[in-house]
C-alpha positions as MATLAB code, in Angstrom:
seq = 'MSAMFHDPAIYEQPRSVCALCGSGRIARLYEIRRYTPPFRVDRCDACGFIFMNPRFTETVVHGFYGEDYYRGSAEYAYYDEREAERFALHVWKARLRVIARYANGGNFLDVGAAFGGLIKAASALYDVYGIEPSDYSGREARKTFGDRVHIGTLDDHPFKSGFFSAITMIEVIEHLADPARALRECHRLLRDGGVLVVQTANMAGIQSRLRGERYAYFMPGHLSYFTRRNLTDLLLKSGFARVVAHIPVEFGLLPKLLKSRSSFKSAWDYRRWIRIAWYHLISKLHLGDFALTSSMVLYAVKRTK';
ca = [
      11.223  -20.345   17.694;
       9.177  -22.882   17.529;
       9.635  -25.627   14.736;
       6.769  -24.703   12.792;
       8.311  -21.104   11.737;
      11.223  -23.213   10.593;
       9.992  -25.082    7.531;
      12.142  -24.081    4.185;
       9.460  -24.795    1.938;
       7.230  -21.962    3.891;
       9.794  -19.711    5.766;
      12.456  -17.687    4.598;
      15.974  -17.418    7.622;
      14.809  -14.891    9.958;
      16.179  -11.088   10.130;
      19.003  -10.364   12.822;
      18.709   -6.326   11.730;
      16.393   -4.120   11.007;
      16.028   -3.505    6.899;
      15.271    0.343    7.843;
      17.699    1.525   10.103;
      20.304   -1.226    9.989;
      19.561   -1.424   14.175;
      20.162   -5.301   15.804;
      17.412   -3.995   18.304;
      14.612   -5.834   17.044;
      12.188   -7.727   19.261;
       9.042  -10.399   18.865;
       5.695   -8.118   18.761;
       2.602  -10.317   17.921;
       2.115  -14.278   16.595;
      -0.491  -14.109   14.206;
      -2.119  -17.473   14.180;
      -5.513  -16.318   12.518;
      -4.497  -17.357    9.284;
      -2.793  -20.993    7.603;
       0.413  -20.900    7.862;
       0.244  -18.270   10.482;
       3.353  -15.629   10.543;
       5.082  -13.556   13.493;
       6.183  -10.047   13.127;
       9.017   -8.479   14.861;
       9.773   -4.450   15.711;
      12.473   -2.305   15.597;
      13.059   -0.383   19.051;
      15.293    2.168   17.336;
      13.152    2.919   14.446;
       9.679    1.728   15.052;
      10.054   -0.469   12.078;
       7.320   -3.490   12.226;
       7.944   -6.295    9.640;
       7.309  -10.163    9.420;
       9.809  -12.384   10.705;
      10.700  -15.047    9.336;
       8.731  -14.000    5.642;
       7.280  -15.863    4.037;
       9.336  -17.680    0.861;
       8.764  -15.806   -2.155;
       6.908  -18.898   -3.752;
       4.494  -18.711   -1.070;
       3.849  -14.613   -0.748;
       3.595  -15.418   -5.416;
       0.871  -18.006   -4.392;
      -1.490  -15.597   -2.498;
      -2.439  -13.463   -5.436;
      -4.330  -15.743   -7.114;
      -7.787  -16.279   -9.302;
      -9.160  -16.521   -5.417;
      -7.504  -13.497   -4.190;
      -9.296  -11.165   -6.125;
     -12.732  -13.629   -6.127;
     -13.029  -13.545   -2.539;
     -13.129  -17.603   -2.019;
      -9.296  -17.141   -0.343;
      -8.428  -17.326    3.306;
      -6.377  -14.341    2.687;
      -8.705  -12.399   -0.034;
      -9.336   -8.865   -1.712;
     -12.015   -7.780   -3.534;
     -12.537   -7.731   -7.820;
     -12.672   -3.911   -8.297;
     -13.976   -4.644  -11.781;
     -17.473   -5.317   -9.833;
     -17.307   -2.058   -7.871;
     -15.740    0.306  -10.439;
     -18.327    2.897  -10.359;
     -18.276    3.583   -6.999;
     -14.223    3.294   -5.922;
     -14.127    6.064   -9.472;
     -15.120    8.364   -6.628;
     -12.462    7.858   -4.800;
     -10.214    7.511   -8.047;
     -11.205   10.755   -9.505;
     -11.013   12.652   -6.026;
      -7.303   11.489   -5.499;
      -6.566   12.270   -9.087;
      -7.574   15.762   -8.659;
      -4.819   16.237   -5.546;
      -2.241   14.667   -7.332;
      -2.632   16.937  -10.591;
      -1.782   20.084   -8.106;
       1.352   18.585   -7.736;
       1.747   16.787  -11.557;
      -0.572   17.961  -14.096;
       0.034   15.826  -17.276;
       2.796   13.459  -18.386;
       2.986    9.738  -17.834;
       1.363    8.382  -14.497;
       2.429    4.884  -12.939;
      -0.065    2.967  -10.548;
       1.973    0.442   -9.009;
       0.058   -2.725   -7.888;
      -2.392   -1.795  -10.559;
      -4.314   -4.447  -10.210;
      -7.121   -4.973  -12.566;
      -6.188   -1.131  -14.223;
      -8.944    0.600  -12.091;
      -6.774    3.407  -10.927;
      -5.010    4.100  -14.275;
      -8.180    3.893  -16.197;
      -9.562    6.818  -14.735;
      -6.131    8.601  -14.687;
      -6.259    8.346  -18.258;
      -8.291   11.204  -19.180;
      -5.168   13.382  -18.120;
      -2.205   10.999  -17.973;
      -0.396    8.652  -20.456;
      -0.952    5.491  -18.339;
       1.171    2.838  -17.267;
       1.323   -0.299  -14.778;
       3.126   -2.528  -12.966;
       1.237   -5.551  -11.620;
       3.060   -8.591   -9.985;
      -0.402  -10.988  -10.003;
      -0.295  -12.758  -13.127;
      -4.249  -12.750  -13.013;
      -5.163   -9.526  -12.646;
      -2.081   -8.301  -14.973;
      -3.368  -10.212  -18.155;
      -6.794   -8.982  -17.576;
      -5.144   -5.059  -17.519;
      -3.602   -6.032  -20.310;
      -6.621   -6.761  -22.086;
      -7.531   -2.860  -21.952;
      -4.056   -1.448  -21.202;
      -1.703   -3.821  -23.155;
       2.005   -3.508  -22.457;
       1.500   -0.869  -20.945;
       0.831   -2.994  -17.906;
       4.430   -5.087  -16.879;
       3.568   -7.948  -15.170;
       5.754   -8.599  -12.541;
       7.914   -5.758   -9.670;
       9.913   -2.788   -9.385;
      13.093   -5.019   -9.607;
      12.190   -6.061  -13.703;
      10.373   -3.891  -14.865;
      11.096   -2.056  -18.687;
      10.537    1.974  -17.990;
      13.385    4.695  -18.063;
      14.772    7.003  -15.600;
      12.663   10.245  -15.448;
       9.631    8.938  -17.146;
       7.107    9.642  -15.240;
       5.574   13.005  -13.692;
       3.230   10.399  -10.718;
       3.902    7.443   -9.530;
       0.926    5.801   -6.754;
       1.762    3.224   -4.126;
      -2.085    2.394   -2.718;
      -1.993   -0.195   -0.212;
       1.211   -1.846   -2.140;
       4.478   -0.961   -0.066;
       3.519   -2.887    3.558;
       3.421   -6.027    0.834;
       7.044   -5.504   -0.256;
       9.925   -7.803    1.381;
      12.252   -4.515    0.206;
      10.484   -1.012    0.397;
      13.478    1.266    1.008;
      14.734   -0.481   -2.567;
      11.498    0.073   -4.048;
      10.960    3.409   -2.901;
      14.490    4.573   -3.926;
      13.830    2.998   -8.070;
      10.254    5.162   -7.542;
      12.485    8.028   -7.007;
      14.596    7.050  -10.052;
      11.819    6.686  -12.277;
      10.364   10.197  -11.345;
      11.049   13.587  -13.712;
      12.557   16.595  -11.423;
       9.778   17.673   -9.713;
       7.180   14.467   -9.916;
       5.402   13.190   -6.902;
       4.922    9.685   -5.817;
       1.608    8.599   -3.128;
       2.389    6.211   -0.642;
      -1.092    4.686    0.927;
      -0.697    2.547    3.884;
      -1.055    2.282    7.654;
       0.046    4.028   10.220;
       1.422    1.380   13.075;
       1.830    4.452   15.906;
      -1.900    4.854   15.298;
      -3.907    4.767   18.475;
      -6.372    2.371   16.132;
      -3.481   -0.204   15.775;
      -2.024   -0.112   19.322;
      -5.643   -0.762   21.183;
      -6.227   -3.755   18.561;
      -2.564   -5.637   18.822;
      -2.318   -8.426   17.113;
      -6.119   -8.312   16.355;
      -5.746   -5.419   13.957;
      -7.083   -6.380   10.825;
      -3.735   -4.975    8.664;
      -1.576   -7.733    9.779;
      -2.220  -10.394    7.323;
      -0.095  -12.912    5.479;
       0.299  -10.925    2.116;
       1.724   -7.719    4.439;
       5.629   -7.912    5.497;
       6.665   -4.226    5.623;
       4.232   -1.571    8.491;
       5.280    2.014    8.272;
       4.639    4.871   10.975;
       4.408    8.115    9.816;
       7.715    9.466   10.769;
       9.538    6.564    9.735;
       8.076    6.627    6.716;
       8.600    9.710    5.986;
      12.087    9.501    7.096;
      12.631    6.161    4.471;
      11.097    8.575    1.472;
      13.719   11.225    2.465;
      16.772    8.939    2.985;
      15.762    7.902   -0.865;
      16.390   11.378   -2.418;
      12.462   12.642   -2.021;
      13.157   16.124   -1.400;
       9.523   16.914    0.586;
       6.761   14.473    1.798;
       3.192   15.769    2.755;
       1.525   13.492    5.269;
      -2.393   13.539    4.864;
      -4.167   12.218    7.353;
      -6.708    9.778    6.603;
      -6.359   10.472    2.863;
      -6.014   13.725    0.666;
      -9.471   13.500   -0.216;
     -12.557   14.563    1.889;
     -15.363   12.414    3.023;
     -18.118   12.384    0.460;
     -16.068   10.124   -1.948;
     -15.399    7.817    0.609;
     -19.322    7.485    1.402;
     -20.384    7.010   -1.932;
     -17.563    4.248   -2.536;
     -18.802    2.129    0.317;
     -22.060    1.844   -1.633;
     -20.921   -0.970   -3.188;
     -21.451   -2.975   -0.518;
     -25.179   -1.826    0.197;
     -28.121   -4.249   -0.306;
     -30.840   -1.937    1.429;
     -31.178    0.825    2.627;
     -30.316    0.041    5.808;
     -27.028   -0.174    5.227;
     -26.668    3.408    5.113;
     -26.276    3.388    8.672;
     -22.631    2.471    7.975;
     -22.247    5.928    6.972;
     -22.353    7.122   10.518;
     -19.243    4.568   11.699;
     -16.957    5.880    8.415;
     -18.369    9.672    8.804;
     -17.158    9.217   12.434;
     -13.989    7.404   11.711;
     -13.288   10.369    9.325;
     -13.731   12.786   11.572;
     -11.539   11.489   14.617;
      -8.769   10.929   12.092;
      -8.430   14.487   11.920;
      -7.258   14.432   15.930;
      -3.072   13.546   15.031;
       0.109   15.643   15.665;
       3.172   14.028   14.689;
       3.116   10.213   14.644;
       0.265   10.386   17.168;
      -3.139    9.644   15.784;
      -6.335    8.394   16.754;
      -6.552    6.271   13.567;
      -3.918    4.261   11.184;
      -4.668    5.747    8.139;
      -2.189    7.956    6.224;
      -1.091    8.817    2.547;
       2.014   10.257    2.030;
       2.977   12.530   -0.850;
       6.921   12.935   -1.607;
       8.283   15.294   -4.411;
      11.380   14.896   -6.011;
      13.652   17.551   -5.830;
      14.087   20.179   -9.126;
      17.621   21.012  -10.340;
];
């Protein structure tokens, strides 16, 4: 490993075993140099788990999620959902209709709540709560929801066992250094029969394989990368009784099309709908871990005693 990746102010010590299965069969996969600082990802040859190795330190990771991250002005950035809320609402409502088939009412927790858009939409059906590690977005969410939004993580929250009927982790698990511990904690927080919704990329998909190190999902804040199979296995190992996979997502095409209008500047932008529709269509071609694209949403149900 080059001296670049030995700086203790930026990188932790590299891992020699897989965090999911414990195997020592770890192989270098990619070195991602399009960001500063760069990072490396390894792959476990036993279970297919891909992870940043060495990881950035907690201080470096926490620094990613300030105001610049949400305003799109940082090198590694997201978007401010408040500016697109009326468009994102189409997707949130579509997802909530599916969640309601598993958990119709009760307490709802969004892990990675950001500014609280999803829990605001869910408040029509549930008593809502959030966990958000970013001080910036967490403080903004608290202006609406008060201490129902915990600024922190699944490691330091105040919630009791069995308190929630539904928990969502939308594009969150890839940000976690210890996803196995997070899933066990979600299982503990759910009531019997409750549901956990996890959305992330399927790294076994042809899309991610063809793009290789250029695949856009390789970002500085993404520490963990899954396949449908190893994430399903991890959920079952974490105590869940049943896992249902939705490829690419659990709702139809129309909400995605309507959400996309948030970035449209003219009527000409509607041509993007062709690409979005084509992606959604070919995503339906999948079997087991094989898929043409790399989108997936897993619903994990806790056993009813």
